[in-house]
N, C-alpha and C positions, 0 to 999 in steps of 0.2 A: 490655916485656911481661911479663904474670902466669905466675910460675913452676908449672908443673904438678906438684902434688904431692896428696898424701891429702887435705890439711885444705884446700885450693879446691876439689877434686872434691866434698868433700862438704858445703862450704859455698855453691857452686852448684848444685849439684846440689838439696840442699834450698830452694832458692830457687826453679827448675823444677817440683819436686816439687810447694809450695803454691800456686803461681800456677795450676798444671793441677787441685791439689783444689779451689781456689777456682771456677775454670770448671766443675767438674762438679756443685759444690754450689749453684753459681746456676744450670745446667740442671737440677739435681735429676736426674743421674747416681747413682743409687746402685747398689751398694755402692763405686764404683768412687773416689769422693769421700772416702770414711774409709780406703782401703789408700791412697792417694795420700797424705792425710795425716799417717798415721802413718808411709810411709816419708819424708816430710820431717823431720817429728821426730825419727826414729831418725838421720838425714844432721846434722840439727844438733846432735844431743844427740851425736855422734861429734865434730863439728866445736867444740862448746863443752869436750870432753875435752882433744881436741888442742891447742885455744888456751889453754886451764886459766881458761875466763871462766865464774864461777860461776853468774852468772845466768842463762845458756843452760844450763847443765846443768840446774839447778832450774824453769824453765819449762820442757825438753821433756822431762823424766821425770812433771813434771804432767799435761802433754798427753798421753805416752801411756799413762799411767795411765787419767784420764779416757775417752779414745777406747777401751781394752782394758774399760772398763769399760759402754760404750756398746753393744762389739763382743758381751760376754759377756750381756749384759741382753737 
């Protein structure tokens, strides 16, 4: 059985949030898709930091930056 920890909660929350964001994007449910994908990136960023996985940190910082630029534009 998988241990319940902050690391696993962030990993699986990120997974479900990406799926929900993709569904909202597919059905053009705006701005929910943007909020869900941003939340997913934050969860995956926290997960990447906790497991010390540099590529996850870089990708999710980039995604958060791009999403913020899109929101502010």
